[in-house]
FIKOLZA-1660 file (N, C-alpha, C; in steps of 0.1 Angstrom, whole numbers, plus 5000, padded with zeros to 4 digits):
% residues 42
   i   px   py   pz ch aa at
   1 1412 6254 3486  A  M  N
   1 1408 6266 3493  A  M CA
   1 1408 6264 3508  A  M  C
   2 1414 6273 3516  A  S  N
   2 1415 6272 3530  A  S CA
   2 1402 6276 3537  A  S  C
   3 1400 6271 3549  A  N  N
   3 1388 6274 3557  A  N CA
   3 1390 6287 3564  A  N  C
   4 1382 6297 3561  A  P  N
   4 1383 6310 3566  A  P CA
   4 1379 6311 3581  A  P  C
   5 1373 6301 3587  A  E  N
   5 1369 6302 3601  A  E CA
   5 1380 6299 3610  A  E  C
   6 1380 6306 3622  A  L  N
   6 1390 6304 3632  A  L CA
   6 1386 6294 3641  A  L  C
   7 1396 6286 3646  A  S  N
   7 1393 6276 3657  A  S CA
   7 1390 6283 3670  A  S  C
   8 1384 6275 3679  A  E  N
   8 1381 6281 3692  A  E CA
   8 1393 6286 3699  A  E  C
   9 1405 6280 3698  A  R  N
   9 1417 6284 3704  A  R CA
   9 1422 6297 3697  A  R  C
  10 1421 6298 3684  A  E  N
  10 1425 6310 3677  A  E CA
  10 1417 6322 3681  A  E  C
  11 1404 6319 3683  A  L  N
  11 1395 6330 3688  A  L CA
  11 1399 6335 3702  A  L  C
  12 1403 6325 3711  A  E  N
  12 1407 6329 3724  A  E CA
  12 1420 6337 3723  A  E  C
  13 1429 6333 3715  A  V  N
  13 1442 6341 3713  A  V CA
  13 1439 6355 3708  A  V  C
  14 1430 6356 3698  A  L  N
  14 1426 6369 3692  A  L CA
  14 1420 6378 3702  A  L  C
  15 1411 6372 3711  A  H  N
  15 1404 6380 3721  A  H CA
  15 1415 6386 3731  A  H  C
  16 1424 6378 3735  A  L  N
  16 1434 6382 3744  A  L CA
  16 1444 6392 3738  A  L  C
  17 1447 6390 3725  A  M  N
  17 1455 6400 3718  A  M CA
  17 1448 6414 3718  A  M  C
  18 1435 6413 3715  A  A  N
  18 1427 6426 3714  A  A CA
  18 1427 6433 3728  A  A  C
  19 1429 6426 3739  A  Q  N
  19 1430 6432 3752  A  Q CA
  19 1444 6438 3755  A  Q  C
  20 1453 6436 3745  A  G  N
  20 1467 6442 3746  A  G CA
  20 1477 6432 3753  A  G  C
  21 1473 6420 3754  A  M  N
  21 1482 6410 3760  A  M CA
  21 1493 6406 3751  A  M  C
  22 1505 6404 3756  A  S  N
  22 1517 6399 3748  A  S CA
  22 1515 6384 3746  A  S  C
  23 1523 6379 3736  A  N  N
  23 1523 6365 3734  A  N CA
  23 1526 6357 3747  A  N  C
  24 1536 6362 3754  A  L  N
  24 1540 6355 3767  A  L CA
  24 1528 6355 3777  A  L  C
  25 1521 6367 3778  A  D  N
  25 1510 6368 3787  A  D CA
  25 1499 6358 3783  A  D  C
  26 1496 6357 3770  A  I  N
  26 1486 6348 3765  A  I CA
  26 1490 6334 3767  A  I  C
  27 1502 6330 3765  A  A  N
  27 1507 6317 3767  A  A CA
  27 1505 6313 3782  A  A  C
  28 1508 6322 3791  A  T  N
  28 1507 6320 3805  A  T CA
  28 1492 6318 3809  A  T  C
  29 1483 6327 3803  A  A  N
  29 1469 6326 3807  A  A CA
  29 1463 6313 3802  A  A  C
  30 1467 6309 3790  A  L  N
  30 1461 6297 3784  A  L CA
  30 1468 6284 3787  A  L  C
  31 1479 6285 3795  A  I  N
  31 1488 6274 3799  A  I CA
  31 1492 6266 3786  A  I  C
  32 1498 6274 3777  A  I  N
  32 1504 6268 3765  A  I CA
  32 1517 6274 3762  A  I  C
  33 1525 6269 3753  A  A  N
  33 1538 6274 3750  A  A CA
  33 1537 6287 3742  A  A  C
  34 1546 6296 3744  A  E  N
  34 1546 6309 3736  A  E CA
  34 1547 6306 3721  A  E  C
  35 1554 6295 3717  A  S  N
  35 1555 6292 3703  A  S CA
  35 1541 6287 3698  A  S  C
  36 1533 6281 3706  A  S  N
  36 1519 6278 3702  A  S CA
  36 1511 6290 3700  A  S  C
  37 1512 6300 3708  A  V  N
  37 1505 6313 3706  A  V CA
  37 1509 6319 3692  A  V  C
  38 1522 6319 3690  A  K  N
  38 1527 6324 3677  A  K CA
  38 1521 6316 3665  A  K  C
  39 1520 6303 3667  A  S  N
  39 1514 6295 3656  A  S CA
  39 1499 6298 3654  A  S  C
  40 1492 6300 3665  A  H  N
  40 1478 6304 3664  A  H CA
  40 1476 6317 3657  A  H  C
  41 1485 6326 3660  A  V  N
  41 1484 6340 3653  A  V CA
  41 1487 6339 3638  A  V  C
  42 1496 6330 3635  A  N  N
  42 1499 6329 3620  A  N CA
  42 1487 6322 3613  A  N  C
% end
């Protein structure tokens, strides 16, 4: 069974998504690759 809790980074990404930021905007804000943002979303 998987862990239903989100990591700290996943929560950061979720918070920024809730503010309407795009994956690219989130990646820039967190200084990570856009592919990493997509991975956290999944």
